[in-house]
VOGU-464611 format. One record per residue (C-alpha): residue number from 1; residue in one letter; x, y, z. Coordinates in steps of 0.25 Angstrom, whole numbers, padded with zeros to 4 digits, always signed. Each point is the difference from the previous one (the first is absolute). Example, Ala and Ser with C-alpha at 12.3 -4.5 7.8 and 13.67 -1.06 7.14 Angstrom:
<nr: 1&rest: a&X: +0049&Y: -0018&Z: +0031>
<nr: 2&rest: s&X: +0006&Y: +0014&Z: -0002>
% end
This chain:
<nr: 1&rest: m&X: +0372&Y: +0528&Z: +0336>
<nr: 2&rest: k&X: -0006&Y: -0013&Z: +0003>
<nr: 3&rest: e&X: -0005&Y: -0002&Z: -0012>
<nr: 4&rest: k&X: +0012&Y: +0000&Z: -0007>
<nr: 5&rest: v&X: +0006&Y: -0010&Z: +0008>
<nr: 6&rest: v&X: -0015&Y: -0009&Z: -0003>
<nr: 7&rest: e&X: +0003&Y: +0003&Z: -0014>
<nr: 8&rest: f&X: +0016&Y: -0004&Z: +0002>
<nr: 9&rest: i&X: -0006&Y: -0013&Z: +0007>
<nr: 10&rest: f&X: -0011&Y: -0004&Z: -0011>
<nr: 11&rest: q&X: +0012&Y: +0001&Z: -0012>
<nr: 12&rest: s&X: +0008&Y: -0008&Z: +0008>
<nr: 13&rest: l&X: -0012&Y: -0010&Z: +0001>
<nr: 14&rest: m&X: -0003&Y: +0000&Z: -0013>
<nr: 15&rest: v&X: +0013&Y: -0007&Z: -0006>
<nr: 16&rest: r&X: -0005&Y: -0011&Z: +0007>
<nr: 17&rest: t&X: -0010&Y: -0010&Z: -0005>
<nr: 18&rest: k&X: -0016&Y: +0001&Z: +0003>
<nr: 19&rest: k&X: +0003&Y: -0013&Z: +0008>
<nr: 20&rest: h&X: +0012&Y: +0003&Z: +0009>
<nr: 21&rest: i&X: -0007&Y: +0014&Z: +0003>
<nr: 22&rest: s&X: -0013&Y: -0008&Z: +0005>
<nr: 23&rest: y&X: +0010&Y: -0009&Z: +0008>
<nr: 24&rest: l&X: +0005&Y: +0012&Z: +0006>
<nr: 25&rest: g&X: -0013&Y: +0005&Z: +0003>
<nr: 26&rest: e&X: -0004&Y: -0012&Z: +0007>
<nr: 27&rest: l&X: +0012&Y: +0000&Z: +0008>
<nr: 28&rest: m&X: -0001&Y: +0012&Z: +0006>
<nr: 29&rest: n&X: -0014&Y: -0003&Z: +0002>
<nr: 30&rest: c&X: -0005&Y: +0012&Z: -0010>
<nr: 31&rest: e&X: -0014&Y: -0007&Z: -0008>
<nr: 32&rest: l&X: +0002&Y: +0001&Z: -0014>
<nr: 33&rest: e&X: -0010&Y: -0004&Z: -0009>
<nr: 34&rest: s&X: +0005&Y: -0010&Z: -0010>
<nr: 35&rest: s&X: -0010&Y: +0006&Z: -0011>
<nr: 36&rest: l&X: +0007&Y: +0013&Z: +0002>
<nr: 37&rest: s&X: +0012&Y: +0004&Z: -0012>
<nr: 38&rest: k&X: +0013&Y: +0002&Z: +0003>
<nr: 39&rest: s&X: +0001&Y: +0015&Z: +0002>
<nr: 40&rest: e&X: -0012&Y: -0002&Z: +0009>
<nr: 41&rest: m&X: +0006&Y: -0009&Z: +0010>
<nr: 42&rest: a&X: +0013&Y: +0006&Z: +0000>
<nr: 43&rest: s&X: -0006&Y: +0015&Z: +0004>
<nr: 44&rest: i&X: -0008&Y: -0007&Z: +0010>
<nr: 45&rest: l&X: +0011&Y: -0008&Z: +0006>
<nr: 46&rest: a&X: +0010&Y: +0014&Z: -0002>
<nr: 47&rest: d&X: -0011&Y: +0008&Z: +0010>
<nr: 48&rest: y&X: +0000&Y: -0011&Z: +0008>
<nr: 49&rest: i&X: +0015&Y: +0000&Z: +0002>
<nr: 50&rest: i&X: +0002&Y: +0014&Z: +0004>
<nr: 51&rest: n&X: -0013&Y: +0004&Z: +0004>
<nr: 52&rest: r&X: -0003&Y: -0013&Z: +0010>
<nr: 53&rest: s&X: +0015&Y: -0002&Z: +0004>
<nr: 54&rest: d&X: -0005&Y: -0005&Z: +0015>
<nr: 55&rest: e&X: -0007&Y: -0011&Z: -0005>
<nr: 56&rest: w&X: +0010&Y: -0007&Z: -0008>
<nr: 57&rest: l&X: +0010&Y: +0004&Z: +0009>
<nr: 58&rest: r&X: -0005&Y: -0007&Z: +0012>
<nr: 59&rest: c&X: +0001&Y: -0013&Z: -0007>
<nr: 60&rest: l&X: +0014&Y: +0000&Z: -0004>
<nr: 61&rest: p&X: +0009&Y: -0008&Z: +0010>
<nr: 62&rest: q&X: +0005&Y: +0007&Z: +0014>
<nr: 63&rest: r&X: +0015&Y: -0001&Z: -0006>
<nr: 64&rest: e&X: -0004&Y: +0009&Z: -0012>
<nr: 65&rest: l&X: -0007&Y: +0011&Z: +0007>
<nr: 66&rest: d&X: +0010&Y: +0000&Z: +0009>
<nr: 67&rest: l&X: +0011&Y: +0003&Z: -0011>
<nr: 68&rest: l&X: -0011&Y: +0010&Z: -0006>
<nr: 69&rest: e&X: +0000&Y: +0006&Z: +0015>
<nr: 70&rest: i&X: +0016&Y: +0003&Z: -0001>
<nr: 71&rest: m&X: -0001&Y: +0005&Z: -0014>
<nr: 72&rest: v&X: -0012&Y: +0010&Z: +0001>
<nr: 73&rest: k&X: +0007&Y: +0008&Z: +0009>
<nr: 74&rest: m&X: +0014&Y: +0002&Z: -0009>
<nr: 75&rest: e&X: -0001&Y: +0010&Z: -0012>
<nr: 76&rest: k&X: -0009&Y: -0004&Z: -0013>
<nr: 77&rest: g&X: +0010&Y: -0008&Z: -0008>
<nr: 78&rest: d&X: +0009&Y: -0003&Z: +0012>
<nr: 79&rest: e&X: +0006&Y: -0014&Z: -0001>
<nr: 80&rest: f&X: +0000&Y: -0007&Z: +0011>
<nr: 81&rest: r&X: +0012&Y: -0012&Z: +0003>
<nr: 82&rest: m&X: -0003&Y: -0013&Z: +0009>
<nr: 83&rest: f&X: +0007&Y: -0013&Z: +0002>
<nr: 84&rest: l&X: -0004&Y: -0010&Z: -0012>
<nr: 85&rest: q&X: -0015&Y: -0005&Z: +0002>
<nr: 86&rest: p&X: -0002&Y: -0015&Z: -0002>
<nr: 87&rest: y&X: -0014&Y: +0004&Z: -0009>
<nr: 88&rest: h&X: -0003&Y: +0009&Z: -0010>
<nr: 89&rest: t&X: -0011&Y: +0009&Z: +0003>
<nr: 90&rest: i&X: -0015&Y: -0001&Z: -0005>
<nr: 91&rest: l&X: +0000&Y: +0017&Z: +0000>
<nr: 92&rest: e&X: +0011&Y: -0003&Z: -0010>
<nr: 93&rest: s&X: -0008&Y: -0010&Z: -0010>
<nr: 94&rest: l&X: -0011&Y: +0011&Z: +0002>
<nr: 95&rest: g&X: +0009&Y: +0011&Z: -0007>
<nr: 96&rest: f&X: +0000&Y: +0007&Z: +0012>
<nr: 97&rest: l&X: +0014&Y: -0002&Z: +0006>
<nr: 98&rest: f&X: +0013&Y: -0001&Z: -0007>
<nr: 99&rest: e&X: +0011&Y: -0010&Z: +0006>
<nr: 100&rest: e&X: +0015&Y: +0000&Z: -0004>
<nr: 101&rest: r&X: +0008&Y: -0012&Z: +0006>
<nr: 102&rest: t&X: +0014&Y: +0001&Z: +0002>
<nr: 103&rest: d&X: +0008&Y: -0013&Z: +0007>
<nr: 104&rest: d&X: -0003&Y: +0004&Z: +0014>
<nr: 105&rest: s&X: -0010&Y: +0011&Z: -0001>
<nr: 106&rest: s&X: -0015&Y: +0005&Z: -0006>
<nr: 107&rest: i&X: -0002&Y: +0014&Z: -0003>
<nr: 108&rest: f&X: -0014&Y: +0003&Z: -0001>
<nr: 109&rest: t&X: -0007&Y: +0013&Z: -0007>
<nr: 110&rest: i&X: -0016&Y: +0002&Z: +0000>
<nr: 111&rest: v&X: -0005&Y: +0005&Z: -0014>
<nr: 112&rest: p&X: +0000&Y: +0016&Z: +0001>
<nr: 113&rest: e&X: -0015&Y: +0001&Z: -0006>
<nr: 114&rest: i&X: -0005&Y: -0009&Z: +0012>
<nr: 115&rest: y&X: +0009&Y: +0004&Z: +0011>
<nr: 116&rest: d&X: -0010&Y: +0012&Z: +0003>
<nr: 117&rest: s&X: -0013&Y: -0009&Z: +0002>
<nr: 118&rest: i&X: +0009&Y: -0010&Z: +0007>
<nr: 119&rest: r&X: +0005&Y: +0010&Z: +0011>
<nr: 120&rest: e&X: -0015&Y: +0005&Z: +0002>
<nr: 121&rest: h&X: -0007&Y: -0014&Z: +0001>
<nr: 122&rest: l&X: +0009&Y: -0007&Z: +0008>
<nr: 123&rest: p&X: -0003&Y: +0004&Z: +0013>
<nr: 124&rest: l&X: -0015&Y: -0003&Z: -0001>
<nr: 125&rest: a&X: +0003&Y: -0013&Z: -0005>
<nr: 126&rest: l&X: +0010&Y: -0004&Z: +0011>
<nr: 127&rest: s&X: -0009&Y: +0005&Z: +0011>
<nr: 128&rest: f&X: -0010&Y: -0010&Z: -0007>
<nr: 129&rest: r&X: +0009&Y: -0012&Z: +0000>
<nr: 130&rest: a&X: +0003&Y: +0002&Z: +0016>
<nr: 131&rest: a&X: -0014&Y: +0003&Z: +0003>
<nr: 132&rest: t&X: -0006&Y: -0012&Z: -0007>
<nr: 133&rest: g&X: +0010&Y: -0012&Z: +0005>
<nr: 134&rest: y&X: +0006&Y: -0001&Z: -0014>
<nr: 135&rest: m&X: +0013&Y: +0000&Z: +0005>
<nr: 136&rest: e&X: -0003&Y: -0011&Z: +0009>
<nr: 137&rest: f&X: -0008&Y: -0008&Z: -0010>
<nr: 138&rest: e&X: +0012&Y: +0002&Z: -0010>
<nr: 139&rest: a&X: +0011&Y: -0004&Z: +0009>
<nr: 140&rest: v&X: -0010&Y: -0014&Z: +0001>
<nr: 141&rest: l&X: -0002&Y: -0002&Z: -0015>
<nr: 142&rest: t&X: +0015&Y: +0003&Z: -0002>
<nr: 143&rest: g&X: +0003&Y: -0012&Z: +0010>
<nr: 144&rest: m&X: -0009&Y: -0009&Z: -0006>
<nr: 145&rest: l&X: +0007&Y: +0000&Z: -0012>
<nr: 146&rest: n&X: +0014&Y: +0000&Z: +0005>
<nr: 147&rest: i&X: -0005&Y: -0012&Z: +0010>
<nr: 148&rest: y&X: -0007&Y: -0007&Z: -0012>
<nr: 149&rest: g&X: +0007&Y: +0006&Z: -0013>
<nr: 150&rest: l&X: -0012&Y: -0004&Z: -0008>
<nr: 151&rest: l&X: -0015&Y: +0001&Z: +0005>
<nr: 152&rest: e&X: -0013&Y: -0001&Z: -0010>
<nr: 153&rest: l&X: -0008&Y: +0012&Z: -0001>
<nr: 154&rest: d&X: -0011&Y: -0007&Z: +0008>
<nr: 155&rest: d&X: +0009&Y: -0005&Z: +0011>
<nr: 156&rest: v&X: +0005&Y: +0013&Z: +0004>
<nr: 157&rest: m&X: -0014&Y: +0005&Z: +0001>
<nr: 158&rest: k&X: -0003&Y: -0012&Z: +0008>
<nr: 159&rest: m&X: +0013&Y: +0003&Z: +0009>
<nr: 160&rest: f&X: -0004&Y: +0015&Z: +0003>
<nr: 161&rest: a&X: -0015&Y: -0006&Z: +0004>
<nr: 162&rest: s&X: +0006&Y: -0009&Z: +0011>
<nr: 163&rest: v&X: +0009&Y: +0012&Z: +0003>
<nr: 164&rest: y&X: -0012&Y: +0010&Z: +0001>
<nr: 165&rest: d&X: -0012&Y: -0006&Z: +0003>
<nr: 166&rest: f&X: -0013&Y: +0007&Z: -0002>
<nr: 167&rest: e&X: -0006&Y: -0004&Z: +0012>
<nr: 168&rest: t&X: +0010&Y: +0004&Z: +0012>
<nr: 169&rest: d&X: +0006&Y: +0014&Z: -0008>
<nr: 170&rest: p&X: -0009&Y: +0002&Z: -0012>
<nr: 171&rest: e&X: +0006&Y: +0014&Z: -0004>
<nr: 172&rest: s&X: +0014&Y: -0004&Z: -0001>
<nr: 173&rest: a&X: -0006&Y: -0013&Z: -0008>
<nr: 174&rest: a&X: -0008&Y: +0010&Z: -0010>
<nr: 175&rest: m&X: +0013&Y: +0009&Z: -0001>
<nr: 176&rest: s&X: +0010&Y: -0013&Z: -0003>
<nr: 177&rest: l&X: -0009&Y: -0003&Z: -0011>
<nr: 178&rest: q&X: +0000&Y: +0016&Z: -0006>
<nr: 179&rest: f&X: +0016&Y: -0002&Z: +0001>
<nr: 180&rest: l&X: +0002&Y: -0013&Z: -0005>
<nr: 181&rest: s&X: -0011&Y: +0006&Z: -0013>
<nr: 182&rest: e&X: +0011&Y: +0012&Z: -0001>
<nr: 183&rest: t&X: +0012&Y: -0003&Z: +0002>
<nr: 184&rest: f&X: +0011&Y: -0001&Z: -0011>
<nr: 185&rest: l&X: +0007&Y: -0011&Z: +0009>
<nr: 186&rest: l&X: -0012&Y: -0011&Z: -0005>
<nr: 187&rest: k&X: +0000&Y: +0005&Z: -0013>
<nr: 188&rest: v&X: +0015&Y: -0002&Z: -0005>
<nr: 189&rest: p&X: +0007&Y: -0009&Z: -0002>
<nr: 190&rest: l&X: -0010&Y: -0011&Z: -0004>
<nr: 191&rest: l&X: +0005&Y: -0014&Z: -0005>
<nr: 192&rest: c&X: -0010&Y: -0009&Z: -0006>
<nr: 193&rest: l&X: +0005&Y: -0015&Z: +0002>
<nr: 194&rest: d&X: -0008&Y: -0012&Z: -0007>
<nr: 195&rest: d&X: -0011&Y: +0010&Z: -0004>
<nr: 196&rest: v&X: -0001&Y: +0004&Z: +0016>
<nr: 197&rest: i&X: +0003&Y: +0014&Z: +0003>
<nr: 198&rest: y&X: +0010&Y: +0003&Z: +0013>
<nr: 199&rest: k&X: +0005&Y: +0013&Z: +0007>
<nr: 200&rest: s&X: +0015&Y: -0002&Z: +0002>
<nr: 201&rest: t&X: +0009&Y: +0007&Z: +0009>
<nr: 202&rest: i&X: +0009&Y: +0011&Z: -0007>
<nr: 203&rest: f&X: +0013&Y: -0008&Z: +0003>
<nr: 204&rest: m&X: -0007&Y: -0013&Z: -0010>
<nr: 205&rest: r&X: +0010&Y: -0004&Z: -0010>
<nr: 206&rest: k&X: -0004&Y: -0003&Z: -0013>
<nr: 207&rest: n&X: +0004&Y: -0016&Z: +0002>
<nr: 208&rest: i&X: -0003&Y: -0002&Z: +0011>
<nr: 209&rest: g&X: -0015&Y: +0001&Z: -0001>
<nr: 210&rest: k&X: -0003&Y: -0014&Z: -0005>
<nr: 211&rest: m&X: +0011&Y: -0007&Z: +0011>
<nr: 212&rest: v&X: -0009&Y: +0006&Z: +0011>
<nr: 213&rest: t&X: -0014&Y: -0003&Z: -0006>
<nr: 214&rest: e&X: +0005&Y: -0015&Z: -0002>
<nr: 215&rest: k&X: +0006&Y: -0003&Z: +0011>
<nr: 216&rest: r&X: -0011&Y: +0006&Z: +0008>
<nr: 217&rest: k&X: -0011&Y: -0008&Z: -0006>
<nr: 218&rest: e&X: -0001&Y: -0012&Z: +0009>
<nr: 219&rest: i&X: -0003&Y: +0012&Z: +0013>
<nr: 220&rest: k&X: -0015&Y: +0000&Z: -0001>
<nr: 221&rest: d&X: -0001&Y: +0014&Z: +0010>
<nr: 222&rest: y&X: +0010&Y: +0011&Z: +0003>
<nr: 223&rest: c&X: +0008&Y: +0000&Z: +0014>
<nr: 224&rest: h&X: -0008&Y: +0010&Z: +0008>
<nr: 225&rest: f&X: +0006&Y: +0014&Z: +0009>
<nr: 226&rest: t&X: -0007&Y: +0010&Z: +0007>
<nr: 227&rest: k&X: +0000&Y: +0015&Z: -0005>
<nr: 228&rest: e&X: +0012&Y: +0003&Z: +0008>
<nr: 229&rest: e&X: +0009&Y: -0009&Z: -0006>
<nr: 230&rest: y&X: -0005&Y: +0003&Z: -0014>
<nr: 231&rest: m&X: +0002&Y: +0015&Z: +0004>
<nr: 232&rest: s&X: +0015&Y: -0005&Z: +0004>
<nr: 233&rest: a&X: +0002&Y: -0004&Z: -0013>
<nr: 234&rest: g&X: -0004&Y: +0012&Z: -0007>
<nr: 235&rest: v&X: +0004&Y: +0012&Z: +0009>
<nr: 236&rest: n&X: +0013&Y: +0002&Z: -0010>
<nr: 237&rest: p&X: -0005&Y: -0001&Z: -0014>
<nr: 238&rest: l&X: +0014&Y: +0005&Z: -0003>
<nr: 239&rest: y&X: +0008&Y: -0011&Z: +0006>
<nr: 240&rest: p&X: -0011&Y: -0011&Z: +0006>
<nr: 241&rest: f&X: +0008&Y: -0010&Z: +0009>
<nr: 242&rest: v&X: -0013&Y: -0011&Z: +0002>
<nr: 243&rest: g&X: +0003&Y: -0008&Z: +0013>
<nr: 244&rest: r&X: +0009&Y: +0012&Z: +0006>
<nr: 245&rest: d&X: -0008&Y: +0000&Z: +0013>
<nr: 246&rest: s&X: +0001&Y: -0016&Z: +0002>
<nr: 247&rest: k&X: +0010&Y: -0006&Z: +0009>
<nr: 248&rest: y&X: +0008&Y: -0004&Z: -0013>
<nr: 249&rest: g&X: +0000&Y: +0013&Z: -0005>
<nr: 250&rest: r&X: +0003&Y: +0008&Z: +0012>
<nr: 251&rest: k&X: +0014&Y: -0010&Z: +0000>
<nr: 252&rest: l&X: +0002&Y: +0005&Z: -0011>
<nr: 253&rest: i&X: -0001&Y: +0014&Z: +0000>
<nr: 254&rest: s&X: +0007&Y: -0001&Z: +0013>
<nr: 255&rest: f&X: +0012&Y: -0005&Z: -0006>
<nr: 256&rest: m&X: -0001&Y: +0011&Z: -0011>
<nr: 257&rest: k&X: +0002&Y: +0009&Z: +0009>
<nr: 258&rest: e&X: +0011&Y: -0007&Z: +0009>
<nr: 259&rest: i&X: +0009&Y: -0001&Z: -0013>
<nr: 260&rest: g&X: -0003&Y: +0017&Z: -0001>
<nr: 261&rest: l&X: -0008&Y: +0000&Z: -0012>
<nr: 262&rest: s&X: -0009&Y: +0014&Z: +0000>
<nr: 263&rest: k&X: -0016&Y: -0002&Z: +0002>
<nr: 264&rest: h&X: -0001&Y: +0002&Z: -0014>
<nr: 265&rest: t&X: +0009&Y: -0009&Z: -0004>
<nr: 266&rest: s&X: -0007&Y: -0010&Z: +0008>
<nr: 267&rest: d&X: -0012&Y: +0002&Z: -0006>
<nr: 268&rest: v&X: +0002&Y: +0000&Z: -0014>
<nr: 269&rest: l&X: +0009&Y: -0014&Z: +0004>
<nr: 270&rest: g&X: -0011&Y: -0005&Z: +0006>
<nr: 271&rest: s&X: -0010&Y: +0003&Z: -0011>
<nr: 272&rest: l&X: +0011&Y: -0007&Z: -0010>
<nr: 273&rest: i&X: +0002&Y: -0013&Z: +0010>
<nr: 274&rest: w&X: -0017&Y: -0003&Z: +0001>
<nr: 275&rest: l&X: +0000&Y: +0003&Z: -0017>
<nr: 276&rest: k&X: +0012&Y: -0010&Z: -0001>
<nr: 277&rest: a&X: -0008&Y: -0009&Z: +0011>
<nr: 278&rest: q&X: -0012&Y: -0001&Z: -0011>
<nr: 279&rest: e&X: +0007&Y: -0007&Z: -0010>
<nr: 280&rest: c&X: -0001&Y: -0012&Z: +0006>
<nr: 281&rest: g&X: +0013&Y: -0006&Z: -0006>
<nr: 282&rest: d&X: +0009&Y: -0009&Z: +0004>
<nr: 283&rest: d&X: +0013&Y: +0011&Z: +0000>
<nr: 284&rest: v&X: -0009&Y: +0011&Z: +0005>
<nr: 285&rest: m&X: +0008&Y: -0002&Z: +0014>
<nr: 286&rest: m&X: +0014&Y: +0002&Z: -0008>
<nr: 287&rest: e&X: -0007&Y: +0014&Z: -0008>
<nr: 288&rest: v&X: -0005&Y: +0005&Z: +0014>
<nr: 289&rest: l&X: +0015&Y: -0001&Z: +0007>
<nr: 290&rest: s&X: +0005&Y: +0005&Z: -0011>
<nr: 291&rest: l&X: -0008&Y: +0014&Z: +0003>
<nr: 292&rest: f&X: +0010&Y: +0002&Z: +0010>
<nr: 293&rest: d&X: +0013&Y: -0003&Z: -0006>
<nr: 294&rest: g&X: +0011&Y: +0010&Z: +0005>
<nr: 295&rest: l&X: -0009&Y: +0003&Z: +0013>
<nr: 296&rest: i&X: +0005&Y: -0012&Z: +0009>
<nr: 297&rest: d&X: +0016&Y: -0005&Z: +0002>
<nr: 298&rest: d&X: -0001&Y: -0007&Z: +0012>
<nr: 299&rest: d&X: -0005&Y: -0016&Z: -0002>
<nr: 300&rest: a&X: -0008&Y: +0000&Z: +0012>
<nr: 301&rest: r&X: -0008&Y: +0012&Z: -0005>
<nr: 302&rest: q&X: -0001&Y: -0007&Z: -0012>
<nr: 303&rest: r&X: -0005&Y: -0013&Z: +0006>
<nr: 304&rest: e&X: -0009&Y: +0008&Z: +0008>
<nr: 305&rest: l&X: -0006&Y: +0007&Z: -0011>
<nr: 306&rest: k&X: -0003&Y: -0013&Z: -0007>
<nr: 307&rest: i&X: -0008&Y: -0006&Z: +0010>
<nr: 308&rest: i&X: -0009&Y: +0013&Z: +0001>
<nr: 309&rest: i&X: -0001&Y: +0002&Z: -0015>
<nr: 310&rest: r&X: -0005&Y: -0015&Z: -0001>
<nr: 311&rest: d&X: -0010&Y: +0000&Z: +0011>
<nr: 312&rest: y&X: -0005&Y: +0014&Z: -0006>
<nr: 313&rest: i&X: -0002&Y: -0007&Z: -0014>
<nr: 314&rest: e&X: -0005&Y: -0013&Z: +0007>
<nr: 315&rest: n&X: -0013&Y: +0009&Z: +0008>
<nr: 316&rest: v&X: -0002&Y: +0011&Z: -0009>
<nr: 317&rest: p&X: -0014&Y: +0000&Z: -0008>
<nr: 318&rest: k&X: +0001&Y: -0004&Z: -0015>
<nr: 319&rest: w&X: -0006&Y: +0004&Z: -0012>
<nr: 320&rest: c&X: +0000&Y: -0015&Z: -0007>
<nr: 321&rest: y&X: -0007&Y: -0005&Z: +0014>
<nr: 322&rest: k&X: -0010&Y: +0011&Z: +0002>
<nr: 323&rest: g&X: +0006&Y: +0007&Z: +0010>
<nr: 324&rest: f&X: +0006&Y: -0015&Z: +0006>
<nr: 325&rest: s&X: +0012&Y: +0000&Z: +0007>
<nr: 326&rest: s&X: +0010&Y: -0012&Z: -0007>
<nr: 327&rest: n&X: -0001&Y: -0005&Z: +0015>
<nr: 328&rest: e&X: -0015&Y: +0001&Z: +0001>
<nr: 329&rest: i&X: -0002&Y: -0009&Z: -0014>
<nr: 330&rest: s&X: +0010&Y: -0011&Z: +0004>
<nr: 331&rest: k&X: -0008&Y: -0001&Z: +0015>
<nr: 332&rest: k&X: -0012&Y: -0001&Z: -0010>
<nr: 333&rest: s&X: +0005&Y: -0010&Z: -0010>
<nr: 334&rest: e&X: +0005&Y: -0008&Z: +0012>
<nr: 335&rest: k&X: -0007&Y: -0014&Z: +0000>
<nr: 336&rest: p&X: -0001&Y: -0006&Z: +0016>
<nr: 337&rest: s&X: +0008&Y: -0010&Z: +0003>
<nr: 338&rest: v&X: -0008&Y: -0012&Z: +0004>
<nr: 339&rest: e&X: +0011&Y: -0005&Z: +0008>
<nr: 340&rest: n&X: +0004&Y: +0013&Z: +0008>
<nr: 341&rest: t&X: -0016&Y: +0003&Z: +0003>
<nr: 342&rest: l&X: -0001&Y: -0015&Z: +0006>
<nr: 343&rest: k&X: +0013&Y: +0002&Z: +0009>
<nr: 344&rest: m&X: -0006&Y: +0014&Z: +0004>
<nr: 345&rest: t&X: -0012&Y: -0007&Z: +0005>
<nr: 346&rest: f&X: +0006&Y: -0014&Z: +0005>
<nr: 347&rest: g&X: +0014&Y: +0003&Z: +0004>
<nr: 348&rest: s&X: +0011&Y: -0010&Z: -0006>
<nr: 349&rest: f&X: -0011&Y: -0011&Z: +0000>
<nr: 350&rest: v&X: -0007&Y: +0000&Z: -0013>
<nr: 351&rest: p&X: -0011&Y: -0008&Z: -0004>
<nr: 352&rest: k&X: -0002&Y: -0009&Z: -0012>
<nr: 353&rest: v&X: -0013&Y: +0006&Z: -0006>
<nr: 354&rest: g&X: -0010&Y: -0006&Z: -0012>
<nr: 355&rest: l&X: -0005&Y: +0009&Z: -0011>
<nr: 356&rest: n&X: -0014&Y: -0001&Z: +0006>
<nr: 357&rest: d&X: +0002&Y: +0001&Z: +0015>
<nr: 358&rest: p&X: -0001&Y: +0014&Z: +0006>
<nr: 359&rest: c&X: +0011&Y: +0010&Z: +0000>
<nr: 360&rest: p&X: +0009&Y: +0000&Z: +0012>
<nr: 361&rest: c&X: +0002&Y: +0015&Z: -0002>
<nr: 362&rest: g&X: -0016&Y: +0000&Z: +0006>
<nr: 363&rest: s&X: -0006&Y: +0006&Z: -0014>
<nr: 364&rest: g&X: -0011&Y: -0009&Z: +0003>
<nr: 365&rest: l&X: +0003&Y: -0005&Z: -0014>
<nr: 366&rest: k&X: +0004&Y: -0013&Z: -0006>
<nr: 367&rest: y&X: +0016&Y: +0001&Z: -0004>
<nr: 368&rest: m&X: -0001&Y: -0002&Z: -0014>
<nr: 369&rest: n&X: -0008&Y: +0013&Z: +0000>
<nr: 370&rest: c&X: +0010&Y: +0008&Z: +0010>
<nr: 371&rest: h&X: +0012&Y: -0002&Z: +0001>
<nr: 372&rest: g&X: +0000&Y: -0013&Z: -0006>
<nr: 373&rest: k&X: -0001&Y: +0005&Z: -0014>
<nr: 374&rest: y&X: +0013&Y: +0009&Z: +0002>
<nr: 375&rest: n&X: +0007&Y: -0014&Z: +0003>
<nr: 376&rest: n&X: -0005&Y: -0005&Z: -0012>
% end
């Protein structure tokens, strides 16, 4: 029986180009020598897909493994309907899953020929992820991508090295590197801008990449977050809501609960508000408020919502600022006020200072090299 299934997968691979088969092998961590013929590559990959499913299944995003776990409990060929998904699955791009999208639903079907292999190997893949920390690593990685929007691949490695340190926890550090080398999340989608390869969040819009990189050129370093903050930003892969645990996010969640929205509706709205905030446009406030059209009739409530939305938008991490919020960037760009600094030091009396005199702020520098340069 397995031989027939392997043959089916082999024939489905043979309609692709040799380059595409090689790409699929790389994606699934199946080594294919470039010197092999197209049919040899297809034969090796087909055998790997069917007989070593646990090795590539564990590399899928958790959201797709959750979907498979539901579907393998159904009869082969049965359809599974759920609310409309905000992304297209990797499994569909591999040709292992069919998705039919309606206005409000996504309808999934596993390719019958691969159903038995997935059902057999899925438990082992899930237990491997739970035992090795892959679920945590994925939440951290997804959180990084959601917070920063774009990351050079080398920067992903550096950030993971700062979270999982070989000196303090060598086992987790080594396992996190294995995860990064295997996960599909770090292989698709990739974005090339000015000859630099970036990994982008799955929610990155086609027209926003250039804008994000243009705005962040003058920002040298990424804003740093803790492991827990990364995980919070990546723990809900379907509808991420970055900043939900901040005081501004909690106020927004509380408001949505007070006006009677369900948890699912609040998750969806929170995710949309976060995405709108990333555009950094002048009309973002109006666009976000339009998401609540028809949900609030009371004028006082609408005024309250405007304040809550403004505070959230100004303080949420932004892609265009490498994870800094708009408020943080504004504070960074503000130059010290000479008059205010001197008034804070001397009260209402502000002494006259020559350019070569010591600066009254007490820095020990000449006035011309300290607060005087801002005055000039």
